[in-house]
C-alpha positions in Angstrom: 30.4 12.2 -15.5 30.6 8.5 -14.5 29.0 7.7 -11.1 30.8 4.9 -9.3 28.4 4.4 -6.3 31.5 4.4 -3.9 29.1 5.4 -1.1 27.6 1.9 -1.1 30.9 0.6 0.4 31.4 3.5 2.8 31.0 4.2 6.5 30.2 7.8 7.3 31.3 9.5 10.5 29.4 12.6 11.5 31.4 15.5 13.1 29.6 18.2 15.1 32.4 20.8 14.6 31.8 23.1 17.6 32.3 20.3 20.1 34.6 17.8 18.3 38.1 19.2 18.8 39.3 22.7 19.9 42.8 23.5 18.6 43.2 27.1 19.9 41.8 27.0 23.4 38.8 29.3 22.8 36.4 26.6 23.9 34.9 26.0 20.5 35.8 23.1 18.2 37.4 24.1 14.9 38.7 22.9 11.5 42.3 22.6 12.7 41.1 20.4 15.5 39.4 18.1 13.0 42.6 18.0 10.9 44.5 17.0 14.1 42.2 14.0 14.5 42.1 12.7 11.0 44.7 9.9 11.6 42.5 8.7 14.5 39.4 8.7 12.2 41.2 6.8 9.5 42.3 4.2 12.1 38.6 3.8 13.2 37.8 2.7 9.6 36.0 5.9 8.6 35.5 6.4 4.8 33.5 9.6 4.7 33.3 12.5 7.1 30.0 14.5 7.3 30.4 18.0 8.8 27.4 19.8 10.3 27.2 23.4 9.0 30.4 25.4 9.1 29.2 28.4 7.1 29.0 31.9 8.4 26.0 32.0 10.7 24.5 33.8 13.8 24.0 30.3 15.2 20.3 30.8 16.1 19.9 27.1 15.1 23.4 25.8 15.5 24.5 26.9 12.0 21.3 25.7 10.2 20.7 29.4 9.7 23.2 30.4 7.0 24.1 34.0 6.6 26.8 33.4 3.9 26.9 30.2 1.8 30.3 31.0 0.4 32.3 31.6 3.6 33.4 29.6 6.7 32.2 30.9 10.1 35.3 32.5 11.8 34.6 30.4 14.9 35.7 27.4 13.0 38.5 28.9 10.9 39.0 30.2 7.4 38.3 29.0 3.9 42.1 28.1 3.7 41.7 26.0 6.8 38.8 24.2 5.1 40.8 23.6 1.9 43.7 22.2 4.1 41.2 19.9 5.8 39.9 18.7 2.5 43.4 18.1 1.2 44.4 16.1 4.2 41.1 14.0 4.1 41.7 13.1 0.5 45.4 12.4 1.2 44.2 9.7 3.7 41.9 8.3 1.0 38.8 9.4 2.8 36.0 11.7 1.6 34.2 14.7 3.0 30.6 15.8 2.7 29.0 19.1 3.9 25.6 20.0 5.1 23.4 21.7 2.5 20.7 23.9 4.0 18.5 25.4 1.2 14.9 25.2 2.5 15.7 28.5 4.3 18.5 30.9 5.1 19.3 33.1 8.1 17.5 36.4 8.3 21.0 37.9 8.3 21.6 36.6 4.7 22.0 39.4 2.2 19.2 37.9 0.1 16.7 38.3 2.9 18.1 41.7 4.0 17.3 43.0 0.5 14.1 41.0 0.1 12.4 42.6 3.2 13.1 46.2 2.0 10.4 46.3 -0.6 8.1 44.3 -2.9 9.9 45.4 -6.1 13.7 44.7 -5.9 15.9 41.9 -7.3 15.4 39.7 -4.2 11.8 40.6 -3.3 10.6 37.2 -4.6 13.5 35.1 -3.1 11.3 34.3 0.0 7.7 33.4 0.6 5.7 36.6 1.2 1.9 36.8 1.7 -0.5 39.6 2.5 -2.2 39.7 5.9 -5.8 38.7 6.3 -8.2 41.6 6.4 -7.9 41.8 10.2 -4.1 42.0 9.9 -3.5 38.5 11.1 -1.2 35.8 9.6 -2.2 34.4 6.1 -3.1 30.9 7.6 -2.9 28.8 10.7 0.4 27.0 10.0 2.7 26.5 13.0 6.5 26.2 12.8 8.8 23.8 14.6 9.9 26.5 17.0 6.9 29.0 17.2 3.1 28.9 17.3 2.9 30.7 13.9 5.0 30.0 10.9 4.5 33.6 9.8 6.4 36.8 10.8 5.2 40.3 9.9 7.6 42.8 8.3 6.4 46.5 8.5 8.6 47.6 5.6 6.7 45.3 3.2 3.4 45.2 5.1 3.6 41.5 4.5 4.3 38.2 6.4 7.1 35.8 5.4 7.0 32.0 6.0 9.4 30.3 8.3 8.8 26.6 8.9 11.5 26.8 11.6 12.7 29.7 13.7 11.6 33.2 12.8 15.2 33.9 12.0 15.1 31.2 9.3 12.9 32.5 6.5 11.9 29.9 3.8 13.3 30.4 0.3 10.8 30.6 -2.5 11.7 27.5 -4.7 9.0 28.5 -7.1 11.3 31.3 -8.2 13.8 29.9 -10.9 16.3 32.6 -9.9 16.4 31.2 -6.4 17.0 27.7 -7.7 19.8 28.9 -10.0 21.5 30.8 -7.2 21.4 27.6 -5.1 22.8 25.5 -7.9 25.6 28.0 -8.5 26.6 27.8 -4.8 26.5 23.9 -4.8 28.8 23.8 -7.9 31.2 26.2 -6.1 31.7 23.7 -3.2 31.9 20.7 -5.6 34.6 22.6 -7.7 36.6 23.1 -4.5 36.5 19.4 -4.1 33.9 18.2 -1.6 32.4 14.8 -2.1 28.7 15.3 -1.5 26.0 16.8 0.6 23.8 15.8 3.5 20.7 17.8 2.6 18.8 19.4 5.4 14.9 19.0 5.5 15.1 18.6 1.7 11.6 17.2 1.5 10.1 20.6 2.5 11.2 22.6 -0.6 7.8 22.6 -2.4 4.9 24.2 -0.5 1.2 23.5 -0.8 -0.2 26.0 -3.4 -2.7 28.5 -2.1 -1.5 28.2 1.5 -4.8 26.8 2.8 -5.3 26.4 6.6 -4.2 23.1 8.1 -6.9 20.8 9.5 -7.8 21.7 13.1 -7.1 18.1 14.1 -3.5 18.5 13.2 -1.3 19.4 16.2 0.1 22.9 15.9 3.8 21.8 15.8 2.9 19.4 12.9 1.2 22.1 10.9 4.3 22.9 8.9 4.4 19.4 7.4 1.0 20.3 5.9 2.8 22.9 3.7 5.6 20.6 2.6 6.4 17.7 0.3 4.0 19.0 -2.2 3.5 19.0 -6.0 6.9 20.2 -7.3 9.2 18.5 -4.8 10.5 15.8 -7.1 10.6 18.2 -10.1 13.0 20.4 -8.1 15.2 17.5 -7.1 15.4 16.2 -10.6 16.3 19.7 -11.9 19.0 19.8 -9.1 20.3 16.5 -10.3 20.5 17.6 -13.9 22.0 21.0 -13.1 24.5 19.8 -10.5 24.8 16.2 -9.3 25.0 14.7 -12.8 28.2 16.6 -13.4 30.1 15.2 -10.3 30.9 11.8 -8.8 29.4 12.6 -5.4 27.0 11.2 -2.8 23.7 12.7 -1.7 21.7 12.0 1.4 18.4 13.8 2.1 16.8 14.4 5.4 13.2 13.6 4.9 11.1 13.6 8.0 7.5 12.1 7.8 8.5 10.3 4.6 7.3 6.7 4.5 9.1 3.8 2.6 6.8 4.1 -0.4 7.6 7.8 -0.8 11.3 7.0 -0.3 11.3 4.9 -3.4 10.5 8.0 -5.5 13.5 9.9 -4.0 16.0 7.1 -4.2 15.3 5.0 -7.3 18.4 5.7 -9.4 16.4 5.7 -12.7 14.5 8.8 -11.4 17.8 10.8 -10.9 17.1 12.5 -7.6 19.0 11.4 -4.5 21.2 8.4 -3.5 19.5 7.9 -0.1 17.4 9.4 2.7 17.4 9.8 6.4 14.0 8.5 7.4 12.4 8.9 10.8 10.1 5.9 11.1 12.3 4.1 13.7 12.9 7.4 15.5 9.2 7.9 16.1 8.5 4.5 17.8 9.2 5.7 21.4 7.5 9.1 21.2 5.5 10.2 24.2 4.6 13.5 25.9 8.1 14.9 25.5 8.6 13.5 22.0 12.0 11.9 21.4 13.0 12.8 25.0 10.1 10.8 26.6 10.9 7.7 28.7 8.6 5.5 26.6 10.2 2.3 25.6 9.9 1.1 22.0 8.4 -2.3 21.2 10.9 -4.7 19.7 8.3 -6.0 17.2 7.6 -2.4 16.0 11.3 -1.8 15.5 11.7 -5.0 13.6 8.8 -4.2 11.4 10.1 -0.7 10.5 13.6 -1.8 9.7 12.4 -4.8 7.7 10.0 -2.6 5.8 12.7 -0.2 4.7 15.1 -3.0 3.9 12.5 -4.7 1.7 11.1 -1.7 0.0 14.3 0.0 -1.1 15.5 -2.8 -3.3 16.1 -0.4 -6.2 17.1 2.5 -3.9 19.5 2.6 -1.0 19.2 3.0 2.8 20.8 5.3 5.2 21.4 3.4 8.5 21.6 5.4 11.7 20.7 5.2 15.4 21.4 8.8 16.4 22.7 12.2 15.2 22.8 15.8 16.3 18.9 15.8 16.5 18.5 12.6 18.4 19.2 11.2 21.9 22.0 8.7 22.4 21.1 5.3 21.1 22.6 3.1 23.9 20.2 4.9 26.4 17.3 4.9 23.9 17.5 1.5 22.3 19.6 -0.4 24.8 20.4 -0.4 28.5 23.2 1.9 29.5 23.1 1.1 33.2 23.6 -2.7 33.3 24.5 -3.6 29.7 26.1 -0.4 28.3 28.9 -2.1 26.3 26.7 -5.1 25.2 24.0 -2.7 24.1 26.4 -0.6 22.1 27.9 -3.6 20.4 24.5 -5.1 19.6 23.3 -1.8 18.1 26.5 -1.4 16.1 26.3 -5.0 14.8 22.7 -4.5 13.7 23.5 -1.2 12.0 26.5 -2.6 10.0 24.8 -5.8 9.0 21.8 -4.2 7.2 21.9 -3.2 3.6 22.7 0.5 3.3 25.3 3.1 4.2 26.0 3.3 8.0 26.3 6.7 9.7 28.1 6.9 13.1 
């Protein structure tokens, strides 16, 4: 399959489906609502639409907990609605990418429902299970993003499973080749329907630290889960994914890779390594962190921002940059990086100009 790098000349517009456009008056945005707005998006100059997860989900984490990879959540519509959306997007000479969430699933996913039943069934090794310590406590001290412990006990198995996010989001066991093949099969399913790529959720977390050692006591609890991520087989998994899936389609890939620096990003994005096209990095998002993280009222230093953006522009000469100021996980950029009270319009124009004048694919 010839890869044309069309994404280098594209502007991506992110749609958060549940709040974008409601077509049937139930108070929830849906696929027909997006279809209704496509001419507007085309007029804006949008080349690619990125949809946040629309798969069947209990929405514990806004759809990033997937119960069924093959079906659309009824809140948003049907698979036929999605195919109509895709047809209309392509008819307007735009493209569409979906969110790929494969570090974890929902605990309502049939894989996990089967996995937790026993230690000796087809899916028992699809997730990361560990025995308790002798006193019955969790296997190690890792914390998750949403809970103090990254481990949850299941009486049926008399074991703990790992969840780097909510306890309803058990981590898949990427060491298991059957898990990887099941994921690749699902990815090919969506590409064969006709989608144009994936935004890949927390993709740098797939490989876990072997042996599950305790994190250093100096590491803040909410950071502990990073200790178990981006480990030995990360690039091996992504290269296998490229060979098995991406190499066969003319598509774009953008990986979300928190706590990845510009030197590490080269490994993910150098085209000769055959992994990903680009990454969402967080270096510029961490410049104003304070007591309340990204919602603190700390102001960034302009020199720090200049240094981070320059570093990524200079380092990714052979790779490619994702350019963004905000998304579903981040506060609004005009408030954060500008002045929304006195210079709201000027701030927005300044930030937009800077975004579009750098080398990379802009995400709005």
